[in-house]
C-alpha positions as CSV (number, residue, x, y, z in Angstrom):
1,M,0.0,0.0,0.0
2,S,1.4,3.4,-0.9
3,A,2.1,6.0,1.7
4,P,-0.5,8.7,2.4
5,P,0.4,12.0,0.7
6,H,1.7,13.6,3.9
7,L,4.3,10.9,4.5
8,G,7.8,11.3,3.2
9,T,10.1,8.6,2.1
10,G,10.4,7.4,5.6
11,A,8.4,4.7,7.4
12,T,4.7,4.2,7.1
13,P,4.0,2.6,10.5
14,E,1.0,0.7,11.5
15,G,-1.7,3.2,12.5
16,A,-0.1,6.1,10.5
17,E,-1.9,9.4,10.8
18,P,-4.4,10.5,8.2
19,S,-3.4,13.0,5.6
20,N,-4.6,16.0,7.5
21,G,-1.9,15.5,10.1
22,P,-1.2,13.9,13.4
23,T,-4.0,13.2,15.9
24,A,-4.2,15.4,19.0
25,G,-2.9,12.6,21.1
26,L,0.3,12.1,19.0
27,L,0.8,15.8,18.8
28,L,0.6,16.0,22.6
29,V,3.2,13.2,23.0
30,L,5.6,14.9,20.5
31,T,5.1,18.2,22.3
32,F,5.9,16.6,25.7
33,L,9.0,15.0,24.2
34,I,10.5,18.0,22.6
35,A,9.7,20.2,25.7
36,F,11.9,18.1,28.0
37,Q,14.9,20.4,27.2
38,P,13.2,23.7,27.9
39,A,11.4,22.2,30.9
40,G,14.8,21.2,32.3
41,T,16.2,24.7,32.0
42,D,13.4,27.3,32.2
43,L,11.6,26.1,35.3
44,Y,14.5,26.6,37.6
45,L,16.0,29.7,36.0
46,P,14.5,32.0,38.7
47,S,16.3,29.9,41.3
48,L,19.9,30.3,40.0
49,P,20.8,33.2,42.3
50,A,19.3,31.3,45.3
51,I,21.2,28.2,44.4
52,A,24.4,30.2,44.2
53,T,23.7,31.7,47.7
54,E,22.9,28.3,49.3
55,F,26.0,26.6,48.0
56,G,28.3,29.6,48.5
57,T,29.3,30.2,44.9
58,Q,29.3,33.0,42.3
59,A,27.4,33.3,39.1
60,V,30.1,31.4,37.2
61,G,29.8,28.5,39.6
62,V,26.1,28.0,39.4
63,Q,26.5,28.5,35.6
64,W,27.9,25.0,35.5
65,T,24.5,23.5,36.3
66,L,23.4,24.9,32.9
67,T,26.7,24.2,31.1
68,V,26.9,20.6,32.0
69,F,23.3,20.1,31.1
70,L,24.0,21.5,27.6
71,V,27.2,19.5,27.1
72,A,25.7,16.2,28.3
73,F,22.6,16.9,26.2
74,S,24.6,17.5,23.1
75,L,27.1,14.6,23.5
76,A,24.4,12.0,24.5
77,Q,22.6,12.6,21.3
78,L,25.5,11.0,19.4
79,A,24.6,7.8,21.1
80,V,20.9,8.2,21.3
81,G,20.4,8.8,17.5
82,P,22.0,5.6,16.4
83,V,20.4,3.6,19.2
84,S,17.0,4.9,18.1
85,D,17.8,3.9,14.5
86,R,18.6,0.4,15.7
87,Y,16.0,-0.4,18.4
88,G,13.2,2.1,17.5
89,R,12.0,5.4,19.0
90,R,9.6,4.3,21.7
91,P,11.9,2.3,24.0
92,V,14.5,5.1,23.8
93,V,11.8,7.6,24.7
94,L,10.6,5.6,27.7
95,G,14.1,5.0,29.0
96,G,14.9,8.7,28.7
97,Q,11.8,9.7,30.6
98,F,12.7,7.3,33.4
99,I,16.2,8.7,33.6
100,F,14.9,12.3,33.7
101,C,12.4,11.5,36.5
102,L,15.0,9.8,38.7
103,A,17.6,12.5,38.1
104,S,15.0,15.2,39.1
105,L,14.5,13.4,42.4
106,V,18.3,13.3,43.0
107,G,18.4,17.1,42.2
108,Y,15.7,17.7,44.9
109,C,17.8,15.9,47.5
110,A,21.2,17.3,46.3
111,P,23.4,18.1,49.4
112,S,26.0,20.0,47.4
113,L,26.6,21.8,44.1
114,S,28.5,18.7,42.9
115,W,25.5,16.5,43.5
116,L,23.3,19.0,41.7
117,I,25.6,19.1,38.7
118,A,25.6,15.3,38.6
119,A,21.8,15.3,38.7
120,R,21.7,17.9,35.9
121,T,24.0,15.7,33.8
122,A,21.6,12.7,34.1
123,Q,18.6,15.0,33.4
124,A,20.3,16.1,30.2
125,I,20.9,12.5,29.1
126,G,17.2,11.7,29.6
127,A,16.1,14.9,27.7
128,S,18.4,14.0,24.8
129,C,16.5,10.7,24.4
130,T,13.2,12.4,24.1
131,V,14.2,15.4,21.9
132,V,16.2,13.3,19.4
133,C,13.3,10.8,19.1
134,A,10.7,13.5,18.7
135,R,12.6,14.9,15.7
136,A,13.2,11.5,14.2
137,M,9.6,10.5,14.7
138,T,8.5,13.6,12.8
139,R,10.8,12.7,10.0
140,D,9.6,9.1,10.0
141,L,6.1,10.3,9.5
142,F,6.3,13.4,7.3
143,N,8.1,15.0,4.4
144,P,10.3,18.1,5.2
145,A,7.7,20.8,4.4
146,T,4.8,19.0,6.1
147,G,7.1,18.1,9.0
148,A,8.0,21.8,9.4
149,R,4.3,22.7,9.7
150,V,3.8,19.8,12.2
151,T,6.9,20.9,14.2
152,A,5.5,24.5,14.3
153,R,2.2,23.1,15.6
154,M,3.9,21.2,18.4
155,L,6.2,24.1,19.2
156,S,3.2,26.4,19.5
157,W,2.0,23.9,22.2
158,M,5.5,23.5,23.7
159,V,5.9,27.2,24.2
160,V,3.5,26.9,27.1
161,V,6.6,25.5,29.0
162,P,8.8,28.5,28.7
163,I,5.8,30.8,29.1
164,V,4.5,29.2,32.3
165,G,7.6,27.5,33.6
166,P,9.6,30.6,34.7
167,A,6.5,32.2,36.3
168,V,5.8,28.9,38.2
169,G,9.4,28.6,39.1
170,G,9.6,32.1,40.4
171,W,6.5,31.6,42.5
172,T,7.6,28.3,44.0
173,Q,11.1,29.8,44.6
174,Q,9.6,32.5,46.7
175,H,7.3,30.2,48.6
176,W,9.0,26.9,48.9
177,G,12.6,27.3,47.6
178,W,14.4,26.0,44.6
179,R,14.2,22.3,45.4
180,T,10.5,22.2,44.8
181,N,11.1,22.9,41.1
182,F,12.9,19.6,40.8
183,L,9.9,17.8,42.2
184,L,7.8,19.5,39.5
185,L,10.3,18.3,36.9
186,A,9.9,14.7,38.2
187,L,6.1,15.1,37.9
188,Y,6.4,16.4,34.4
189,A,8.4,13.3,33.4
190,L,5.7,11.0,34.9
191,V,2.9,12.8,33.1
192,A,4.8,12.6,29.8
193,T,5.4,8.8,30.3
194,V,1.7,8.2,30.8
195,C,0.9,10.1,27.6
196,T,3.6,8.2,25.7
197,L,2.2,4.9,26.8
198,R,-1.3,6.0,25.9
199,W,-1.0,7.7,22.6
200,S,2.3,6.8,20.9
201,T,3.2,3.8,18.7
202,E,6.6,2.8,17.2
203,T,7.2,4.9,14.0
204,L,10.3,3.0,12.8
205,P,9.6,-0.4,11.2
206,H,11.9,-3.3,11.7
207,Q,13.0,-3.4,8.0
208,Q,14.5,0.1,8.3
209,R,16.5,-0.4,11.5
210,L,20.2,0.0,11.2
211,A,22.8,-2.1,13.1
212,I,24.9,-0.2,15.6
213,R,28.3,-0.7,14.1
214,L,31.2,1.7,13.4
215,D,31.3,0.6,9.8
216,T,27.7,1.9,9.4
217,F,27.7,4.7,11.9
218,W,30.6,6.7,10.6
219,P,29.6,6.5,6.9
220,S,26.1,7.8,8.0
221,C,27.8,10.7,9.9
222,R,30.0,11.5,6.8
223,E,26.9,11.4,4.6
224,V,25.1,13.8,6.8
225,L,28.0,16.2,7.4
226,S,28.9,16.3,3.7
227,S,25.5,17.5,2.7
228,P,25.3,21.2,1.8
229,T,21.7,21.2,2.7
230,F,22.4,19.9,6.2
231,R,25.3,22.4,6.7
232,A,23.3,25.4,5.6
233,W,20.3,24.7,7.9
234,L,22.7,23.8,10.7
235,A,24.4,27.2,10.5
236,L,21.0,29.0,10.7
237,A,19.8,26.8,13.6
238,S,23.1,27.1,15.5
239,W,23.4,30.9,15.4
240,S,19.7,31.3,16.3
241,Y,20.1,28.9,19.3
242,L,23.3,30.6,20.5
243,G,21.4,33.8,21.1
244,V,18.6,32.0,22.9
245,F,21.0,30.1,25.1
246,A,22.9,33.3,25.9
247,Y,19.6,34.7,27.2
248,L,18.6,31.5,29.0
249,S,21.8,31.1,30.9
250,N,22.4,34.7,31.9
251,S,19.0,36.5,32.0
252,A,18.5,35.6,35.7
253,F,21.7,37.4,36.7
254,A,21.2,40.4,34.3
255,L,17.5,41.0,35.3
256,M,17.7,40.0,39.0
257,K,21.2,40.8,40.2
258,V,21.9,43.8,37.9
259,L,18.4,45.3,37.4
260,G,16.9,44.3,40.7
261,L,13.9,42.2,39.7
262,N,12.6,39.7,42.3
263,P,12.1,36.0,41.4
264,A,8.4,36.4,40.7
265,Q,9.0,39.5,38.5
266,F,11.7,37.7,36.6
267,G,9.4,34.7,36.0
268,L,6.7,37.0,34.6
269,S,9.3,38.9,32.4
270,F,10.7,35.6,31.1
271,S,7.1,34.4,30.3
272,F,6.5,37.7,28.3
273,T,9.6,37.2,26.1
274,S,8.6,33.5,25.5
275,L,5.4,34.8,23.9
276,G,7.5,36.0,21.1
277,Y,8.5,32.4,20.3
278,L,4.8,31.5,20.2
279,V,4.2,34.4,17.7
280,G,7.0,33.1,15.5
281,V,6.0,29.4,15.3
282,R,2.3,30.3,14.7
283,W,3.3,32.7,11.9
284,V,5.7,30.4,10.1
285,R,3.0,27.6,9.8
286,R,1.3,29.8,7.2
287,R,4.5,31.2,5.7
288,I,5.7,27.7,4.7
289,V,2.6,27.1,2.7
290,S,2.9,30.3,0.7
291,R,6.7,30.7,0.5
292,G,8.2,27.1,0.8
293,L,10.6,25.8,3.4
294,R,13.7,27.6,2.0
295,D,12.2,31.1,1.9
296,A,10.0,31.0,5.0
297,P,12.8,32.1,7.4
298,A,13.4,35.4,5.5
299,I,11.6,37.5,8.1
300,G,13.3,35.7,10.9
301,A,16.7,36.3,9.3
302,L,16.0,40.1,9.4
303,L,14.3,40.3,12.7
304,A,17.1,38.4,14.6
305,P,19.9,40.8,13.8
306,G,17.6,43.8,14.1
307,S,16.6,42.8,17.6
308,G,20.1,41.7,18.7
309,L,21.8,44.9,17.4
310,L,19.1,47.1,19.0
311,M,19.8,45.3,22.3
312,A,23.6,45.8,21.9
313,V,23.2,49.5,21.1
314,L,21.0,50.2,24.1
315,A,23.5,48.4,26.3
316,A,26.4,50.4,24.8
317,L,24.5,53.6,25.6
318,D,24.2,52.4,29.2
319,V,20.4,52.0,29.1
320,Q,20.1,49.8,32.2
321,H,16.4,49.1,32.2
322,P,14.5,45.8,32.0
323,A,12.6,47.0,28.8
324,A,16.0,47.4,27.0
325,I,16.4,43.6,27.3
326,L,12.9,42.3,27.3
327,L,11.6,44.1,24.2
328,P,14.5,43.2,21.9
329,V,14.6,39.6,23.2
330,F,10.9,39.3,22.4
331,G,11.7,40.2,18.8
332,Y,14.7,37.8,18.8
333,L,12.5,34.9,20.0
334,V,9.9,35.7,17.3
335,A,12.7,35.2,14.8
336,H,13.8,32.0,16.6
337,G,10.2,30.6,16.4
338,I,10.3,31.2,12.6
339,N,13.8,29.8,12.1
340,Q,13.8,26.7,14.3
341,P,11.0,24.6,12.6
342,C,12.4,25.3,9.2
343,A,16.0,24.6,10.1
344,T,15.2,21.4,11.9
345,N,13.1,19.8,9.2
346,G,15.3,21.3,6.4
347,A,18.4,19.7,7.9
348,L,16.8,16.3,8.3
349,G,15.0,16.3,5.0
350,P,17.5,14.3,2.9
351,F,18.0,11.6,5.6
352,S,14.8,9.6,6.0
353,H,17.0,6.4,6.1
354,C,19.0,7.7,9.1
355,A,16.8,10.3,10.7
356,G,18.0,9.5,14.2
357,T,21.6,9.9,13.4
358,A,20.9,13.2,11.5
359,A,18.9,14.5,14.4
360,A,21.6,13.6,16.8
361,L,24.3,15.4,14.8
362,L,22.1,18.5,14.4
363,G,21.4,18.7,18.1
364,T,25.0,18.1,19.1
365,L,26.5,20.5,16.7
366,M,24.0,23.2,17.6
367,A,24.9,22.9,21.2
368,I,28.7,22.9,20.8
369,G,29.1,26.7,20.7
370,A,26.3,27.3,23.2
371,A,28.1,26.1,26.4
372,P,31.2,28.3,25.8
373,I,29.1,31.4,25.1
374,G,27.1,31.0,28.3
375,W,30.3,30.5,30.3
376,A,32.0,33.5,28.6
377,I,29.1,35.8,29.4
378,A,29.2,34.7,33.1
379,E,33.0,35.2,33.2
380,S,32.6,38.7,31.7
381,Q,30.1,40.0,34.3
382,D,30.9,43.6,35.0
383,G,27.8,44.7,36.9
384,T,26.0,45.8,33.7
385,T,23.9,44.0,31.0
386,R,26.5,44.6,28.3
387,P,28.0,41.1,28.1
388,L,24.6,39.5,27.5
389,C,23.4,42.2,25.1
390,F,26.6,42.2,23.0
391,A,26.5,38.4,22.7
392,I,23.0,38.3,21.4
393,G,23.8,41.1,18.9
394,V,26.6,39.0,17.5
395,C,24.3,35.9,17.3
396,G,21.7,37.9,15.4
397,V,24.3,38.9,12.8
398,G,25.3,35.2,12.4
399,V,21.6,34.3,11.7
400,A,21.4,36.9,8.9
401,L,24.7,35.8,7.3
402,S,23.7,32.1,7.5
403,W,20.4,32.7,5.7
404,Q,21.8,35.1,3.1
405,Y,24.9,33.2,2.1
406,L,23.9,29.5,2.8
407,V,20.2,28.8,3.1
408,R,19.0,31.2,0.4
409,R,21.4,29.6,-2.1
410,L,19.9,26.1,-1.7
411,P,17.8,24.9,-4.6
412,E,14.1,25.3,-4.1
413,S,13.7,21.6,-4.0
414,N,15.3,21.6,-0.6
415,G,12.1,23.2,0.7
């Protein structure tokens, strides 16, 4: 039986979704899976200064709880992708959810910063399982253009996490302390597991599974990395994500320590900027239909440098006010919401036969530069918002150059 029109060259699993897209249950599962990473970072962001105080460290010390999460998340994907190509997506997802839940409970009980860093490392490994498999499952089921629209749909649901998470985290921080947020993360993993068991099926059939051997893994990696399509979309995704991670990892110190917001105010401010991401992903769903996958990020490629450079100029003029950060970041996150769905599905488009490996490489390489930029901003703290704002300005310029000189030159067939 031929695949329905919405399916790409990947698998057509038993119980494949009808041509109008995924069911609400499957979309909910995919949203839960891809939201493990932002859930693991955004919920406890308002607690970073309190964690530093409790464990007697500076900003750069508690920064390691974010840095190790990112490093472990990126490196684990190199193993998770091939494993999911060999054994299927569902067992890897369930294993990742169990690891994340257990690690969250360890974080709740952490007696020292070292224990907390270890718990964050394990959380990242669990999150890598869910995120890689969510991307690979989308490629299993849909062609690149349709997959980008489906990704935009689930990201428009997923954005509830960065909108609500910091506000909830700030409120619980004020009332019960930072450890309560790790209990909430464990609860999140339990709910996601129940939804996975209820509404997901295996998307990778046995006949398409690849053996985990170096003589097949390395050729797959070389094939992916040698693709101009993959490299172009990777550049766009990486620069866009670098700016987002710079904000994630240092916004608590810039807005709370420098500009004086309390945890609840910070949480609400972070939720406001996250609304920009929702605007972007909802807008790009229609843009892909009219412009195609390649040209859809054009507005995002202009908005990212415009927002980032405005932020940098205001900081250079010593405008030390929350609005000088929050309004430009809102615009930058609109751009990221436009760029991310297109870049993810564009990069994986040519690799239906090894979507797990391609998704792993994409995630790993995106994250490689993010950890150093977060650490560098923390090391450069000078009592102003300039280190954060200058970094996001540079990232915005990188987004524009990537689209103009790499993505825009791809053949239209890549969309």
